[in-house]
N, C-alpha and C positions, 0 to 999 in steps of 0.2 A: 581666448581660451581655445585650445585645440581639442576637437572631438576625435578620438582615436578611431572610431568606426567609420565615420564619413570623411575624415581628414579635412574638415573645413574649420576655418577660424570664425569665431564670433567676437565682436567687440561691442562695447557700450556706446562708443561714439563712431560715427561714420565720417571719414575724411572725404572732402570734395576736392578733386584734383583736375586741373586744366592742363592738358598736354598739347603743346603747339607743334604743328607739323606743316611742312610746305613741300612743293615740288622739289625733288632732289634730296629729301631727308633720307637718312639711313634706315631701311626697313627693319632690320633686325633689332636695332636700338629702340625704335619706336614701338614695335610690336611687343618686345620683351618688357619694356617699362609698363605699358598699358596692361599686359597680361598679369604681371606680378602684382600691380596695384589692385586690379580687379579681384584676383584670387585672395588678396588680403582684406577684401571687403570695401575698398574705396569706391566711391562713385566717380568714375573717370569720364571726362568729356574730351574728345579729340577735336581740336579746333584748327582749321586751316588758316594759315597766314599767307596772304597774297597781296603784293604791292599793286597789282593790276586788277583788283577785285571788280572794278567797274567794267573791265573788258572780258571777264571770265564767265559772264552770265550766271554768276553765283554757283558755279560747279563746286561740289564738295570733294570731288575725286582728286587725289594727289598721285602723281607719278613719282615713285620713289627712285633712289639712286640706281637701282638695277632693273628698273622697268616694272616693278611690282606696283599694282594699283591698290590704293587704300582710300576708303571713303571716310571723310571726317564727319563728325556730328554737327558741326557748326563752323561759321567763319569767325575769325578773330580780327577785329578792327580797332585801330587807334583813334578812329573818328576823323581821319584826314580824307579829303576827297581829291 
């Protein structure tokens, strides 16, 4: 439901969304998707995918395609070592 005065949406159910990001991802695509989902009321977690996780000292910072730095909420792992 859209509240005309505050221009916010309210929903009965909240979606949980996992957005995967890695070094070299397109910043405008990542930020736009996360922004739109959050404005719609979704709980969004930005998760960093890194094939060299053991070498990165668990850094959540991603360097996007144009050098913009984005900090993820968590790491995404397939359980491989």
